C-alpha positions in Angstrom: -5.7 21.9 -7.4 -9.1 20.1 -8.1 -7.7 16.7 -9.2 -4.6 14.5 -9.1 -4.7 11.9 -12.0 -2.8 8.7 -11.1 -2.1 6.2 -14.1 0.3 3.8 -15.3 2.8 5.0 -17.8 1.4 2.5 -20.2 -1.9 4.6 -20.1 0.0 7.8 -20.4 -1.6 8.8 -23.8 -5.2 8.5 -22.2 -4.3 10.4 -18.9 -2.8 13.3 -21.0 -6.0 13.5 -23.2 -8.0 13.5 -20.0 -5.9 16.2 -18.5 -6.4 18.5 -21.4 -10.1 17.9 -21.4 -10.4 18.6 -17.6 -8.5 21.7 -18.0 -10.8 22.7 -20.9 -13.6 22.5 -18.2 -11.8 25.0 -16.1 -10.3 22.6 -13.8 -6.7 22.7 -12.1 -5.1 19.3 -12.6 -1.9 17.5 -11.5 -0.9 14.7 -13.8 1.4 12.3 -12.1 4.4 11.2 -14.0 6.3 9.7 -11.0 6.6 6.1 -12.7 7.9 7.9 -15.9 10.7 9.6 -13.8 11.5 6.2 -12.2 12.2 8.1 -9.1 11.4 6.9 -5.5 8.1 5.6 -4.8 6.4 8.5 -3.0 8.7 11.4 -2.4 7.6 14.6 -0.4 6.7 16.4 -3.6 4.3 13.8 -4.7 2.7 13.5 -1.1 2.4 17.3 -1.2 0.6 17.2 -4.5 -1.9 14.5 -3.6 -2.6 16.4 -0.4 -3.1 19.7 -2.2 -5.7 18.2 -4.7 -9.2 17.9 -3.4 -9.8 14.7 -5.5 -7.8 11.6 -6.8 -8.7 10.5 -10.1 -7.4 6.9 -10.4 -7.3 5.6 -13.9 -7.5 1.7 -13.4 -6.3 -0.9 -15.8 -4.3 -4.0 -16.0 -1.0 -2.1 -16.0 -2.0 0.1 -13.2 -3.1 -2.7 -11.0 0.6 -4.1 -11.6 2.1 -0.8 -10.9 3.7 -0.4 -7.4 3.5 3.4 -8.1 -0.2 3.7 -8.8 -0.9 1.2 -5.9 1.1 3.4 -3.4 -0.6 6.6 -4.7 -4.1 5.6 -4.2 -3.3 4.2 -0.7 -1.7 7.7 -0.1 -4.8 9.3 -1.2 -7.0 7.1 0.9 -4.9 8.0 4.2 -4.8 11.7 3.3 -8.7 11.5 3.3 -9.0 12.5 -0.4 -11.9 11.2 -2.4 -10.8 8.7 -5.0 -12.8 8.7 -8.1 -11.9 5.4 -10.0 -12.1 5.4 -13.8 -11.7 2.1 -15.4 -10.0 1.7 -18.7 -10.5 -1.9 -19.3 -12.1 -5.0 -17.8 -9.6 -5.1 -14.6 -11.5 -5.3 -11.5 -10.9 -2.4 -9.0 -9.3 -3.0 -5.6 -11.9 -4.8 -3.3 -12.2 -1.8 -1.1 -13.2 0.4 -3.9 -15.6 -1.8 -5.6 -18.6 -0.1 -3.9 -17.4 3.2 -5.3 -19.3 4.7 -8.3 -16.8 4.6 -11.1 -16.6 6.0 -14.6 -16.1 3.9 -17.7 -13.2 5.6 -19.6 -12.6 3.0 -22.3 -13.1 5.9 -24.6 -11.7 9.3 -23.2 -13.9 11.8 -25.0 -15.4 15.1 -24.2 -18.8 13.6 -22.8 -16.9 11.4 -20.3 -14.6 14.2 -19.3 -17.6 16.5 -18.6 -19.2 13.7 -16.4 -16.1 13.4 -14.5 -15.7 17.3 -14.1 -19.1 17.2 -12.5 -18.1 14.6 -10.0 -15.0 16.5 -9.1 -16.7 19.8 -8.6 -19.5 18.0 -6.5 -16.9 16.2 -4.3 -16.6 18.8 -1.5 -14.1 17.5 1.0 -15.6 14.1 1.2 -13.3 11.2 1.8 -13.5 7.8 0.3 -16.0 5.2 1.3 -14.6 1.7 1.3 -16.6 -1.6 1.0 -16.9 -3.2 4.4 -14.6 -6.1 5.1 -16.9 -9.3 5.5 -15.2 -12.4 6.3 -15.7 -15.4 8.6 -13.2 -17.6 10.2 -13.5 -21.3 10.8 -12.1 -22.8 14.0 -9.3 -24.4 11.7 -8.4 -20.9 10.1 -8.4 -19.1 13.5 -6.1 -21.6 15.0 -3.8 -21.3 12.1 -3.7 -17.5 12.4 -3.1 -17.7 16.0 -0.3 -20.2 15.8 1.6 -18.4 12.8 1.3 -15.1 14.5 2.6 -16.4 17.8 5.6 -17.9 16.1 6.3 -14.7 14.0 6.3 -12.9 17.3 8.8 -15.4 18.9 11.0 -14.9 15.7 10.9 -11.3 15.9 11.9 -11.5 19.6 14.7 -13.8 18.8 16.0 -11.2 16.2 15.8 -8.5 18.7 18.1 -10.4 21.0 20.3 -11.3 17.8 19.5 -14.9 18.3 20.0 -16.0 14.8 20.1 -19.6 15.2 17.0 -19.6 17.2 15.1 -17.3 14.7 16.2 -19.5 11.7 14.8 -22.6 13.4 11.5 -20.8 14.0 11.4 -19.7 10.3 12.2 -23.3 9.1 9.3 -24.6 11.3 7.0 -21.8 9.8 7.8 -22.7 6.2 5.4 -25.8 6.1 2.8 -24.1 8.3 2.7 -21.1 6.0 2.7 -23.0 2.7 -0.4 -25.1 4.2 -2.2 -21.9 5.1 -1.5 -20.4 1.7 -3.0 -23.5 -0.1 -6.1 -23.8 2.3 -7.0 -20.3 2.5 -5.3 -18.4 -0.4 -7.9 -15.5 -0.4 -8.0 -14.8 3.3 -6.5 -11.3 4.1 -4.9 -12.4 7.5 -3.3 -15.3 5.7 -2.1 -13.2 2.9 -0.8 -10.6 5.5 1.0 -13.1 7.6 2.6 -14.3 4.4 4.1 -10.8 3.7 5.7 -11.0 7.1 7.0 -14.6 6.5 8.7 -13.3 3.2 10.1 -10.4 4.9 11.4 -12.6 7.8 12.9 -14.8 5.2 14.9 -11.8 3.5 16.0 -10.5 7.0 17.6 -13.9 7.9 19.0 -14.4 4.4 20.8 -10.9 4.6 21.3 -10.2 8.2 24.8 -9.3 8.2 24.4 -7.0 5.2 21.3 -5.2 6.7 23.1 -4.7 9.9 26.2 -3.2 7.9 23.6 -0.8 6.1 23.8 -2.6 2.8 20.6 -4.3 2.5 20.6 -5.9 -0.9 17.7 -6.1 -3.5 16.1 -9.4 -3.5 12.9 -10.9 -5.1 11.7 -11.5 -1.5 11.2 -8.0 -1.0 8.9 -7.4 -4.1 6.9 -10.7 -3.2 6.5 -9.2 0.5 5.6 -5.9 -0.8 2.8 -7.2 -3.1 1.4 -9.5 -0.3 0.9 -6.2 1.9 -0.5 -4.4 -1.1 -3.0 -7.2 -1.6 -4.0 -7.2 2.1 -4.6 -3.3 1.9 -6.5 -3.6 -1.3 -9.1 -5.5 0.7 -8.8 -3.4 3.9 -6.7 -0.2 3.7 -7.0 0.4 7.4 -5.2 -2.5 8.5 -2.3 -1.5 10.8 -0.2 -4.6 10.3 -0.4 -4.5 6.7 0.5 -0.8 6.6 3.6 -1.2 8.9 4.7 -4.3 6.9 4.6 -2.3 3.9 6.6 0.5 5.4 9.1 -1.7 6.8 9.6 -3.2 3.3 10.2 0.2 2.0 12.6 0.9 4.7 14.7 -2.0 3.4 14.4 -0.7 -0.2 15.7 2.8 1.2 12.5 4.5 0.2 12.4 6.3 3.4 9.6 9.1 2.8 7.3 6.4 1.5 8.3 4.1 4.6 7.6 6.9 7.0 4.2 7.7 5.5 2.8 4.1 5.6 4.2 3.5 9.1 2.8 6.7 10.5 -0.5 5.7 8.8 -0.2 2.3 10.6 0.2 4.2 13.9 -2.9 6.3 13.4 -5.0 3.3 12.1 -4.1 1.4 15.2 -5.3 4.2 17.4 -8.5 4.6 15.5 -9.1 0.7 16.2 -8.5 1.3 19.9 -5.0 0.2 20.4 -3.1 2.2 23.0 0.2 1.6 21.2 1.7 0.1 18.5 5.4 -0.6 19.4 6.6 -2.6 16.5 5.5 0.4 14.1 6.9 2.9 16.7 10.2 1.3 16.6 10.3 1.1 12.7 9.2 4.8 12.7 12.3 5.6 14.9 14.5 3.8 12.6 13.2 5.6 9.7 13.7 9.0 11.4 17.3 7.8 12.5 18.2 7.5 8.8 16.2 10.4 7.5 17.5 13.9 8.6 14.3 15.5 7.3 11.2 13.4 8.0 8.4 13.7 5.4 5.1 15.1 6.5 1.9 13.0 6.5 
């Protein structure tokens, strides 16, 4: 197939019109309707469909930005080395990492716009998606806060690993104020956003420890909040191993095992590319996914 079209169901009419116009140009198109099906986030069929398409057409809009389906799909396309072709439907800003990409204005989905997009699809070849470089600076105060919070979160994880719940609960309580201060002082810093995702995840684990151990992890707004914090981090730097693994671990709690496996494996590969000899936390999470999933998804 030539192109995979990802869209919010609220932009379904524009997506279907674009599909017909691209097919009239002689292109093979796969139109995603996973959000309409309300199935799992990223099943093996959807992964295969993205992999088998040369390009990934991202219909971006306010509803798309708020859609966990659309965000999981463009992140999947990125980690499958597919070229992402952003098409904006309104004034909503693209994910920061894609803001250097050449995008097509599709506020009106007409024949002329479809022809231009068809040319981009044909010319794409096997190129992957270029991303905007991450340019950030840390003050000594920010560096100190990041180091302190990360160290305490590591201590909390170690305590949970030893089933020392009282100790983990105390560490989490001591982190509440530090995390709140960091959110207020550096609300846009991606490392603070990522640490906040882990803080929310840890709060969920402590609140529902017994249910999690019994295989009955409940739904909780904490999971949704943590997931969006990791997606926010990845919209800035989609190669961040910690955010990729954090997203995968949240999906594990949500029993979306194929999506969890995909992003945890992406975290391990990203860590390797960045020179890390191993990523024990992600490897442990991957082992958990495979324990509960008889037929692991590819990716």
